Biotite code that builds the C-alpha atoms (Angstrom):
import biotite.structure as struc

atoms = struc.array([
    struc.Atom([-78.578, 2.452, -56.494], chain_id="A", res_id=1, res_name="MET", atom_name="CA", element="C"),
    struc.Atom([-80.802, 1.368, -59.392], chain_id="A", res_id=2, res_name="SER", atom_name="CA", element="C"),
    struc.Atom([-82.108, 4.929, -59.703], chain_id="A", res_id=3, res_name="LYS", atom_name="CA", element="C"),
    struc.Atom([-78.552, 6.180, -60.225], chain_id="A", res_id=4, res_name="GLU", atom_name="CA", element="C"),
    struc.Atom([-77.860, 3.558, -62.917], chain_id="A", res_id=5, res_name="PHE", atom_name="CA", element="C"),
    struc.Atom([-81.120, 4.488, -64.651], chain_id="A", res_id=6, res_name="GLU", atom_name="CA", element="C"),
    struc.Atom([-80.135, 8.148, -64.524], chain_id="A", res_id=7, res_name="ARG", atom_name="CA", element="C"),
    struc.Atom([-76.955, 7.197, -66.420], chain_id="A", res_id=8, res_name="LEU", atom_name="CA", element="C"),
    struc.Atom([-79.018, 5.378, -69.050], chain_id="A", res_id=9, res_name="GLY", atom_name="CA", element="C"),
    struc.Atom([-78.318, 1.871, -67.743], chain_id="A", res_id=10, res_name="ILE", atom_name="CA", element="C"),
    struc.Atom([-81.607, -0.010, -67.297], chain_id="A", res_id=11, res_name="PRO", atom_name="CA", element="C"),
    struc.Atom([-82.031, -2.019, -64.096], chain_id="A", res_id=12, res_name="THR", atom_name="CA", element="C"),
    struc.Atom([-84.657, -4.320, -62.664], chain_id="A", res_id=13, res_name="VAL", atom_name="CA", element="C"),
    struc.Atom([-85.168, -4.723, -58.924], chain_id="A", res_id=14, res_name="PHE", atom_name="CA", element="C"),
    struc.Atom([-86.306, -8.234, -57.947], chain_id="A", res_id=15, res_name="ILE", atom_name="CA", element="C"),
    struc.Atom([-88.101, -8.140, -54.604], chain_id="A", res_id=16, res_name="THR", atom_name="CA", element="C"),
    struc.Atom([-91.073, -9.367, -52.646], chain_id="A", res_id=17, res_name="SER", atom_name="CA", element="C"),
    struc.Atom([-91.386, -5.968, -50.998], chain_id="A", res_id=18, res_name="LEU", atom_name="CA", element="C"),
    struc.Atom([-93.116, -4.190, -53.865], chain_id="A", res_id=19, res_name="ILE", atom_name="CA", element="C"),
    struc.Atom([-94.332, -1.284, -51.717], chain_id="A", res_id=20, res_name="SER", atom_name="CA", element="C"),
    struc.Atom([-90.776, -0.532, -50.569], chain_id="A", res_id=21, res_name="VAL", atom_name="CA", element="C"),
    struc.Atom([-89.439, -0.584, -54.133], chain_id="A", res_id=22, res_name="ALA", atom_name="CA", element="C"),
    struc.Atom([-92.245, 1.733, -55.236], chain_id="A", res_id=23, res_name="LYS", atom_name="CA", element="C"),
    struc.Atom([-91.647, 4.133, -52.359], chain_id="A", res_id=24, res_name="SER", atom_name="CA", element="C"),
    struc.Atom([-87.939, 4.513, -53.136], chain_id="A", res_id=25, res_name="ILE", atom_name="CA", element="C"),
    struc.Atom([-88.684, 5.173, -56.802], chain_id="A", res_id=26, res_name="GLY", atom_name="CA", element="C"),
    struc.Atom([-87.387, 2.053, -58.539], chain_id="A", res_id=27, res_name="VAL", atom_name="CA", element="C"),
    struc.Atom([-88.472, 2.078, -62.201], chain_id="A", res_id=28, res_name="ASN", atom_name="CA", element="C"),
    struc.Atom([-88.588, -1.630, -63.057], chain_id="A", res_id=29, res_name="ARG", atom_name="CA", element="C"),
    struc.Atom([-89.825, -3.847, -60.245], chain_id="A", res_id=30, res_name="ILE", atom_name="CA", element="C"),
    struc.Atom([-90.133, -7.606, -60.549], chain_id="A", res_id=31, res_name="MET", atom_name="CA", element="C"),
    struc.Atom([-92.049, -9.700, -58.032], chain_id="A", res_id=32, res_name="LYS", atom_name="CA", element="C"),
    struc.Atom([-89.709, -12.209, -56.419], chain_id="A", res_id=33, res_name="GLY", atom_name="CA", element="C"),
    struc.Atom([-90.466, -15.528, -54.771], chain_id="A", res_id=34, res_name="SER", atom_name="CA", element="C"),
    struc.Atom([-90.395, -14.523, -51.107], chain_id="A", res_id=35, res_name="GLY", atom_name="CA", element="C"),
    struc.Atom([-88.907, -12.131, -48.599], chain_id="A", res_id=36, res_name="VAL", atom_name="CA", element="C"),
    struc.Atom([-86.078, -14.429, -47.535], chain_id="A", res_id=37, res_name="MET", atom_name="CA", element="C"),
    struc.Atom([-85.415, -15.889, -51.014], chain_id="A", res_id=38, res_name="HIS", atom_name="CA", element="C"),
    struc.Atom([-86.542, -13.423, -53.711], chain_id="A", res_id=39, res_name="PRO", atom_name="CA", element="C"),
    struc.Atom([-84.710, -15.218, -56.536], chain_id="A", res_id=40, res_name="VAL", atom_name="CA", element="C"),
    struc.Atom([-85.227, -18.816, -55.424], chain_id="A", res_id=41, res_name="GLY", atom_name="CA", element="C"),
    struc.Atom([-87.448, -21.191, -53.509], chain_id="A", res_id=42, res_name="ASP", atom_name="CA", element="C"),
    struc.Atom([-85.721, -23.653, -51.163], chain_id="A", res_id=43, res_name="PRO", atom_name="CA", element="C"),
    struc.Atom([-88.922, -25.708, -50.903], chain_id="A", res_id=44, res_name="LYS", atom_name="CA", element="C"),
    struc.Atom([-88.542, -26.792, -54.548], chain_id="A", res_id=45, res_name="LEU", atom_name="CA", element="C"),
    struc.Atom([-86.422, -29.694, -55.730], chain_id="A", res_id=46, res_name="SER", atom_name="CA", element="C"),
    struc.Atom([-83.076, -28.682, -57.174], chain_id="A", res_id=47, res_name="LEU", atom_name="CA", element="C"),
    struc.Atom([-84.282, -29.263, -60.735], chain_id="A", res_id=48, res_name="GLU", atom_name="CA", element="C"),
    struc.Atom([-87.491, -27.249, -60.256], chain_id="A", res_id=49, res_name="ARG", atom_name="CA", element="C"),
    struc.Atom([-85.630, -24.426, -58.519], chain_id="A", res_id=50, res_name="GLU", atom_name="CA", element="C"),
    struc.Atom([-83.153, -24.188, -61.403], chain_id="A", res_id=51, res_name="LYS", atom_name="CA", element="C"),
    struc.Atom([-86.089, -23.952, -63.826], chain_id="A", res_id=52, res_name="ALA", atom_name="CA", element="C"),
    struc.Atom([-87.724, -21.283, -61.650], chain_id="A", res_id=53, res_name="PHE", atom_name="CA", element="C"),
    struc.Atom([-84.539, -19.237, -61.488], chain_id="A", res_id=54, res_name="ARG", atom_name="CA", element="C"),
    struc.Atom([-84.062, -19.507, -65.253], chain_id="A", res_id=55, res_name="ARG", atom_name="CA", element="C"),
    struc.Atom([-87.619, -18.253, -65.898], chain_id="A", res_id=56, res_name="ARG", atom_name="CA", element="C"),
    struc.Atom([-87.091, -15.412, -63.421], chain_id="A", res_id=57, res_name="LEU", atom_name="CA", element="C"),
    struc.Atom([-83.827, -14.309, -65.043], chain_id="A", res_id=58, res_name="MET", atom_name="CA", element="C"),
    struc.Atom([-85.299, -14.551, -68.550], chain_id="A", res_id=59, res_name="GLU", atom_name="CA", element="C"),
    struc.Atom([-88.244, -12.395, -67.437], chain_id="A", res_id=60, res_name="ALA", atom_name="CA", element="C"),
    struc.Atom([-85.857, -9.921, -65.798], chain_id="A", res_id=61, res_name="ALA", atom_name="CA", element="C"),
    struc.Atom([-83.791, -9.664, -68.980], chain_id="A", res_id=62, res_name="LEU", atom_name="CA", element="C"),
    struc.Atom([-86.966, -9.134, -71.001], chain_id="A", res_id=63, res_name="GLU", atom_name="CA", element="C"),
    struc.Atom([-88.049, -6.367, -68.624], chain_id="A", res_id=64, res_name="SER", atom_name="CA", element="C"),
    struc.Atom([-84.715, -4.617, -69.192], chain_id="A", res_id=65, res_name="LEU", atom_name="CA", element="C"),
    struc.Atom([-85.562, -4.395, -72.894], chain_id="A", res_id=66, res_name="GLN", atom_name="CA", element="C"),
    struc.Atom([-88.971, -2.864, -72.221], chain_id="A", res_id=67, res_name="THR", atom_name="CA", element="C"),
    struc.Atom([-89.191, 0.894, -72.778], chain_id="A", res_id=68, res_name="LYS", atom_name="CA", element="C"),
    struc.Atom([-90.874, 2.546, -69.802], chain_id="A", res_id=69, res_name="ILE", atom_name="CA", element="C"),
    struc.Atom([-91.752, 6.098, -68.804], chain_id="A", res_id=70, res_name="ASN", atom_name="CA", element="C"),
    struc.Atom([-92.874, 5.409, -65.240], chain_id="A", res_id=71, res_name="GLU", atom_name="CA", element="C"),
    struc.Atom([-92.673, 2.704, -62.597], chain_id="A", res_id=72, res_name="GLN", atom_name="CA", element="C"),
    struc.Atom([-93.679, -0.715, -63.882], chain_id="A", res_id=73, res_name="VAL", atom_name="CA", element="C"),
    struc.Atom([-94.266, -3.830, -61.803], chain_id="A", res_id=74, res_name="ILE", atom_name="CA", element="C"),
    struc.Atom([-93.526, -7.000, -63.746], chain_id="A", res_id=75, res_name="PHE", atom_name="CA", element="C"),
    struc.Atom([-95.506, -10.039, -62.597], chain_id="A", res_id=76, res_name="GLY", atom_name="CA", element="C"),
    struc.Atom([-94.686, -13.195, -60.785], chain_id="A", res_id=77, res_name="GLU", atom_name="CA", element="C"),
    struc.Atom([-92.845, -15.895, -62.684], chain_id="A", res_id=78, res_name="VAL", atom_name="CA", element="C"),
    struc.Atom([-94.154, -18.818, -60.636], chain_id="A", res_id=79, res_name="LEU", atom_name="CA", element="C"),
])
């Protein structure tokens, strides 16, 4: 679905731990998530630390949406 949004001029970022899958389906902006079962969180962290992690992840995702790209880009881990 992100490819269709991008085609319409709406930037998207795909947060995943399965980078190879995202690359193979042609996602433009890929962000490395925390894990397969919890890509945007980490249940092993305390509530306070998980909130901080999620905030950093969302801030990085929003920043990636503002980045001009011409090809697939993998944005790094936030941990």
